[in-house]
C-alpha positions as CSV (number, residue, x, y, z in Angstrom):
1,M,-8.6,-6.5,-3.3
2,A,-8.8,-2.7,-3.0
3,L,-5.7,-2.0,-5.1
4,K,-6.3,-4.6,-7.7
5,N,-5.0,-3.6,-11.2
6,I,-2.6,-1.0,-9.7
7,R,1.0,-1.6,-10.8
8,V,3.9,-0.3,-8.7
9,I,7.5,-0.1,-9.6
10,E,9.5,-0.2,-6.4
11,M,13.1,0.9,-6.5
12,V,14.7,-1.2,-3.8
13,G,16.0,0.6,-0.8
14,L,16.1,0.2,3.0
15,A,13.1,-0.9,5.1
16,P,10.8,2.2,4.9
17,G,10.5,2.0,1.1
18,P,9.9,-1.8,1.0
19,F,7.3,-1.5,3.7
20,C,5.5,1.1,1.8
21,G,5.5,-1.3,-1.2
22,Q,4.5,-4.1,1.0
23,I,1.4,-2.2,2.2
24,L,0.4,-1.6,-1.4
25,R,1.0,-5.3,-2.3
26,D,-0.9,-6.6,0.7
27,F,-4.0,-4.8,-0.5
28,G,-3.8,-6.0,-4.1
29,A,-1.3,-3.9,-6.1
30,E,1.2,-5.6,-8.4
31,V,4.6,-4.7,-7.1
32,I,7.8,-5.1,-9.2
33,R,11.0,-4.6,-7.3
34,I,13.9,-3.1,-9.2
35,E,17.2,-4.0,-7.5
36,K,20.8,-3.7,-8.7
37,I,22.5,-6.6,-10.5
38,G,23.7,-9.1,-7.9
39,G,21.2,-7.9,-5.3
40,S,21.9,-6.3,-2.0
41,I,24.1,-7.5,0.8
42,I,21.3,-6.4,3.2
43,K,18.4,-8.8,3.1
44,D,15.0,-7.4,2.3
45,F,12.5,-9.0,4.6
46,L,9.5,-7.2,3.0
47,T,9.2,-9.0,-0.4
48,R,6.1,-11.2,-0.1
49,G,4.0,-11.2,-3.2
50,K,6.4,-8.9,-5.1
51,Q,8.3,-9.8,-8.2
52,T,12.0,-8.9,-8.5
53,L,13.9,-7.7,-11.5
54,Q,17.6,-7.0,-11.4
55,V,18.6,-4.0,-13.6
56,D,22.0,-2.4,-14.3
57,L,21.0,1.0,-13.2
58,K,24.4,2.5,-14.0
59,S,23.9,2.0,-17.7
60,P,21.7,4.1,-20.0
61,Q,20.0,0.9,-21.1
62,G,19.1,0.0,-17.6
63,A,17.5,3.4,-17.1
64,K,15.6,2.8,-20.3
65,V,14.2,-0.4,-18.9
66,V,12.9,1.3,-15.9
67,E,11.4,4.1,-18.0
68,K,9.6,1.6,-20.1
69,L,8.2,-0.2,-17.1
70,C,7.1,3.1,-15.6
71,S,5.3,4.0,-18.9
72,K,2.8,1.2,-18.1
73,A,2.8,1.6,-14.3
74,D,0.6,3.5,-11.9
75,V,3.2,4.3,-9.2
76,L,7.0,4.6,-9.0
77,L,8.3,4.3,-5.5
78,D,11.6,6.2,-5.0
79,P,13.3,5.5,-1.7
80,F,16.6,7.2,-2.4
81,R,18.2,10.4,-1.1
82,A,17.2,13.5,-3.0
83,G,19.0,13.7,-6.3
84,V,19.9,10.1,-6.7
85,M,17.1,9.3,-9.3
86,E,18.0,12.4,-11.2
87,R,21.6,11.2,-11.5
88,L,20.3,7.9,-12.8
89,G,18.3,9.8,-15.5
90,L,15.1,8.7,-13.8
91,G,13.9,11.9,-12.1
92,P,10.2,12.8,-12.2
93,E,10.7,15.5,-15.0
94,S,11.8,12.8,-17.5
95,V,9.9,9.8,-16.3
96,T,6.5,11.5,-16.0
97,Q,6.8,12.8,-19.6
98,L,6.3,9.2,-20.7
99,N,3.3,8.6,-18.5
100,K,1.2,11.6,-17.4
101,R,-0.8,9.3,-15.1
102,L,2.2,8.1,-13.1
103,I,2.3,8.8,-9.4
104,Y,6.0,9.4,-8.5
105,A,6.3,8.8,-4.8
106,R,9.5,9.9,-3.2
107,L,10.2,8.7,0.3
108,T,13.2,10.2,2.1
109,G,14.4,11.1,5.6
110,Y,14.5,14.9,5.2
111,G,12.5,15.7,2.1
112,Q,13.4,16.8,-1.5
113,Y,14.8,20.2,-0.6
114,G,16.3,22.0,2.4
115,P,19.8,22.1,4.0
116,L,19.6,18.4,5.0
117,S,17.9,17.0,1.9
118,K,21.1,15.3,0.7
119,T,22.5,14.4,4.1
120,A,22.5,10.9,5.5
121,G,20.3,10.1,8.4
122,H,18.3,7.4,10.3
123,D,15.1,7.1,12.3
124,L,16.6,8.7,15.4
125,N,17.9,11.7,13.5
126,Y,14.5,12.4,11.9
127,L,12.8,12.1,15.3
128,A,15.4,14.4,16.8
129,I,14.8,17.4,14.4
130,S,11.0,16.8,14.3
131,G,10.9,17.6,18.0
132,V,9.2,14.3,18.8
133,L,12.3,12.6,20.3
134,S,12.4,15.2,23.0
135,L,9.0,13.9,24.3
136,L,10.1,10.3,24.6
137,G,11.8,8.7,27.5
138,S,12.2,8.9,31.3
139,P,12.3,12.1,33.2
140,K,15.4,14.2,33.0
141,P,18.4,13.8,33.5
142,A,17.8,10.5,31.6
143,L,18.4,10.6,27.9
144,P,15.6,10.8,25.3
145,Q,14.8,7.3,24.0
146,G,13.5,6.5,20.6
147,P,11.0,3.6,20.1
148,V,13.2,1.3,18.0
149,N,12.6,2.6,14.5
150,F,8.8,2.3,14.4
151,L,7.9,5.9,14.6
152,A,9.9,7.7,11.9
153,D,10.8,5.0,9.5
154,F,7.5,3.1,9.3
155,A,4.8,5.4,10.8
156,G,6.1,8.7,9.7
157,G,7.6,7.3,6.5
158,S,6.1,4.2,5.0
159,L,2.5,4.7,6.2
160,T,2.3,8.4,5.3
161,C,3.8,7.7,1.9
162,A,1.3,4.9,1.3
163,L,-1.5,7.2,2.3
164,G,-0.2,9.9,-0.1
165,I,-0.2,7.3,-2.9
166,C,-3.8,6.3,-2.2
167,M,-4.9,9.9,-2.1
168,A,-3.1,10.6,-5.4
169,L,-4.7,7.5,-7.0
170,L,-8.1,8.7,-5.8
171,E,-7.5,12.2,-7.2
172,R,-6.3,10.8,-10.5
173,N,-9.8,9.4,-11.1
174,Q,-10.9,13.1,-11.4
175,S,-8.0,14.7,-13.2
176,G,-6.5,11.8,-15.2
177,L,-3.1,13.0,-14.0
178,G,-0.5,11.7,-11.7
179,Q,1.7,13.8,-9.4
180,V,4.9,13.8,-7.4
181,I,4.7,12.9,-3.7
182,D,7.4,14.3,-1.3
183,A,7.0,12.0,1.7
184,N,9.6,12.2,4.3
185,M,10.1,10.7,7.8
186,T,10.8,14.0,9.5
187,E,7.6,15.7,8.5
188,G,5.7,12.5,8.8
189,S,6.8,12.1,12.4
190,R,6.0,15.7,13.2
191,Y,2.6,15.3,11.6
192,L,1.9,12.4,13.8
193,S,2.5,14.7,16.8
194,T,-0.2,17.2,15.7
195,Y,-2.4,16.4,18.8
196,M,0.6,17.0,21.1
197,H,1.3,20.3,19.4
198,F,-2.2,21.7,20.0
199,T,-2.6,20.4,23.5
200,R,0.9,21.6,24.6
201,N,0.1,25.1,23.4
202,D,-3.4,25.4,24.8
203,D,-4.5,26.7,28.3
204,S,-7.7,24.6,28.5
205,P,-8.3,22.3,31.4
206,I,-7.7,19.2,29.3
207,A,-4.4,20.5,28.0
208,S,-3.3,21.4,31.5
209,L,-4.2,17.9,32.6
210,L,-2.2,16.3,29.8
211,W,0.9,18.5,30.2
212,P,1.3,19.8,33.7
213,Q,5.1,19.6,33.4
214,K,5.5,20.0,29.6
215,S,9.1,21.1,30.0
216,Q,9.9,17.8,31.6
217,R,9.4,14.5,29.7
218,G,8.2,11.6,31.7
219,R,6.2,13.8,34.1
220,N,3.0,14.2,32.2
221,L,-0.2,12.3,31.9
222,L,0.6,10.1,28.9
223,D,4.4,9.9,29.0
224,G,4.8,7.8,32.1
225,G,4.4,10.6,34.6
226,A,1.0,9.4,35.9
227,A,0.9,6.5,38.4
228,F,-2.4,5.4,36.8
229,Y,-0.9,5.4,33.3
230,S,2.3,3.5,33.8
231,V,3.9,0.0,33.6
232,Y,4.5,-2.0,36.7
233,E,6.8,-5.0,37.3
234,T,5.2,-8.3,38.5
235,K,6.4,-11.0,40.8
236,D,8.0,-13.0,38.0
237,G,9.9,-10.0,36.5
238,K,7.3,-9.3,33.8
239,Y,5.0,-6.3,33.5
240,M,1.5,-5.0,33.5
241,A,0.3,-1.9,31.7
242,V,-2.1,0.3,33.7
243,A,-4.0,3.0,31.8
244,A,-6.9,3.9,34.2
245,I,-7.2,7.5,33.2
246,E,-10.9,8.2,33.5
247,P,-12.5,8.2,37.0
248,Q,-14.7,5.2,36.3
249,F,-11.7,3.1,35.2
250,F,-9.7,4.3,38.2
251,D,-12.5,3.3,40.5
252,E,-12.5,-0.2,39.0
253,L,-8.8,-0.4,39.4
254,C,-9.0,0.5,43.1
255,K,-11.9,-1.9,43.6
256,I,-10.0,-4.9,42.1
257,L,-6.8,-4.0,44.0
258,E,-8.6,-3.3,47.2
259,I,-7.2,0.2,47.3
260,D,-9.0,2.9,49.3
261,R,-10.2,5.2,46.5
262,N,-10.4,8.2,48.8
263,K,-6.9,7.6,50.2
264,F,-5.2,7.4,46.9
265,S,-7.0,9.9,44.7
266,P,-5.1,10.5,41.4
267,G,-4.7,14.2,42.2
268,L,-2.0,16.3,40.5
269,L,0.8,14.4,38.9
270,D,3.5,16.1,41.0
271,S,1.7,15.8,44.3
272,D,2.7,13.7,47.3
273,D,-0.6,11.9,47.0
274,H,0.3,10.8,43.5
275,G,3.7,9.6,44.6
276,A,2.1,7.5,47.3
277,L,-0.2,5.9,44.8
278,R,2.7,4.9,42.6
279,K,4.5,3.3,45.5
280,E,1.3,1.4,46.4
281,L,0.7,0.1,42.9
282,T,4.4,-0.9,42.6
283,R,4.0,-2.9,45.8
284,I,0.8,-4.6,44.9
285,F,1.8,-5.6,41.4
286,K,5.0,-7.2,42.7
287,S,2.8,-9.6,44.8
288,K,1.6,-11.7,41.9
289,T,2.8,-13.0,38.5
290,R,1.9,-11.3,35.3
291,D,-0.3,-14.2,34.2
292,E,-2.1,-14.1,37.6
293,W,-2.8,-10.4,37.2
294,S,-3.9,-11.0,33.6
295,K,-6.6,-13.4,34.8
296,I,-7.7,-11.0,37.5
297,F,-8.1,-8.1,35.1
298,H,-9.4,-10.1,32.1
299,Q,-12.5,-8.3,30.6
300,K,-12.6,-5.9,33.5
301,D,-12.9,-2.2,32.6
302,A,-9.9,-1.1,34.6
303,C,-7.7,-0.6,31.5
304,V,-5.0,-3.1,32.7
305,T,-3.4,-5.5,30.3
306,P,-0.3,-7.7,30.3
307,V,2.9,-6.5,28.5
308,L,3.5,-9.3,26.1
309,D,6.8,-10.3,24.5
310,Y,6.6,-9.8,20.7
311,E,6.4,-13.6,20.2
312,E,3.8,-14.0,22.9
313,A,1.4,-11.6,21.2
314,C,0.7,-14.2,18.5
315,E,-0.7,-16.6,21.1
316,Y,-2.6,-14.1,23.2
317,D,-6.3,-15.1,23.3
318,H,-7.7,-11.9,21.8
319,N,-5.2,-11.8,19.0
320,K,-5.8,-15.5,18.3
321,V,-9.6,-15.1,18.1
322,R,-9.1,-12.2,15.6
323,Q,-6.4,-14.2,13.7
324,A,-4.1,-11.2,14.0
325,S,-1.1,-13.1,12.7
326,L,-0.5,-14.8,9.4
327,L,0.6,-18.4,9.2
328,D,4.3,-17.4,9.5
329,G,3.5,-15.3,12.6
330,S,3.9,-12.0,10.9
331,P,1.2,-9.3,11.6
332,I,-1.9,-9.3,9.5
333,P,-2.2,-6.2,7.3
334,A,-4.3,-3.4,8.8
335,P,-6.9,-2.0,8.5
336,R,-9.4,-4.8,7.7
337,L,-11.7,-4.1,4.8
338,T,-15.0,-6.1,4.7
339,R,-15.6,-6.2,0.9
340,T,-12.0,-6.0,-0.5
341,P,-9.8,-7.5,2.3
342,S,-6.1,-7.9,2.0
343,S,-4.8,-11.3,1.0
344,P,-1.0,-11.4,1.3
345,P,0.8,-14.4,-0.2
346,D,3.3,-16.4,1.8
347,R,6.4,-15.4,-0.1
348,E,7.9,-13.4,-3.0
349,S,6.5,-14.2,-6.4
350,S,9.0,-15.5,-8.9
351,I,9.2,-14.5,-12.6
352,P,9.2,-17.8,-14.6
353,D,10.2,-16.3,-17.9
354,L,12.1,-13.0,-18.1
355,H,11.5,-12.5,-21.9
356,Q,7.7,-13.0,-21.6
357,F,7.6,-10.9,-18.4
358,L,9.2,-7.9,-20.1
359,I,6.8,-8.2,-23.1
360,E,3.8,-8.3,-20.8
361,K,5.0,-5.1,-19.2
362,G,5.0,-3.3,-22.5
363,I,8.6,-3.7,-23.7
364,D,9.1,-4.5,-27.4
365,P,10.2,-8.1,-28.0
366,A,13.4,-7.0,-29.9
367,E,14.4,-4.8,-27.1
368,C,13.7,-7.6,-24.6
369,D,16.2,-9.7,-26.4
370,Q,18.8,-6.9,-26.5
371,F,18.4,-6.1,-22.8
372,I,18.7,-9.7,-21.8
373,T,21.7,-10.5,-24.0
374,Q,23.6,-7.4,-22.8
375,G,23.0,-8.3,-19.2
376,V,21.1,-5.1,-18.5
377,V,18.3,-7.1,-16.9
378,K,18.4,-10.4,-15.0
379,L,16.4,-12.5,-12.6
380,P,17.7,-12.9,-9.0
381,S,19.3,-16.2,-8.1
382,K,17.1,-18.7,-6.3
383,S,19.0,-18.0,-3.1
384,N,17.7,-14.4,-3.2
385,L,14.1,-15.4,-3.3
């Protein structure tokens, strides 16, 4: 696999950190989770293929264990608020002195400095100050609506952090040195909106087409304002997604639905003609069930697809042919690599012998005995695996 022989020490935090570690593990890295003694009251669902070591991080000896593990590692993943690792004696200034090749990846909500760097927050907060949340949702006066916690936590956070780690690993081949990565969900989310930034601030025809009402969310081309780029309810209370933006796809949509193409030209998004098109599409899609419409539009270039429940997506014909789900129904790692594909295991990997495990990770046998006897390090109970 692509990240074979890369060792990652993952300090256990909430979901964005574990998902970053999961990405690295799915593509071949060895990931060792460091969690507090006794584990967490919040279940970590992103542990497959990882090994878990419980460490008393409040003791100097516990910090010493982590330091020794990092001395033989490639990546340290820090998911804590700015300053937490420093208080544990595990900040980058001290840890990287033991391993100049270590990539110290810090994944936070607001970043390592700034007025909010040590303030609590969640996905919705990061989207809010990034400016992205203002673009999401129905037209005013409805409230902005965040997309669960996909965008900031996992796309802006986990994925950009994993990308930063891979770039740092690549650069290390040239310099021989690691570096500190300041990945945060606010800037990650804002970076994902780069295309929106440039198109919203340009006066070209394409920009005007995308954002005719940029001061109003839900009234533009790609945010639900276009009748030909919207979701419609079907006869059985389910939905179809219509994305017939280009003229040739709109023509095909009109042909299949037996709509007079000249009567219902897309026109401007705020025109009466456009409003009439939305009413007509609403009426037509209510006349059949979602599955009936799915058969009608199957493999037709009208850009119309069924809106599937999350569980239904596993059984959808295209996804089944591509084997887009693992045996447990979870999503297959993406992207696919032809020569070094991912090969995620089914579950978390257990550590059969703690003493031998620590020795293999570079800790002196006498110190291993001391750490184990003092209860500085433990294995999680079977119920935690």
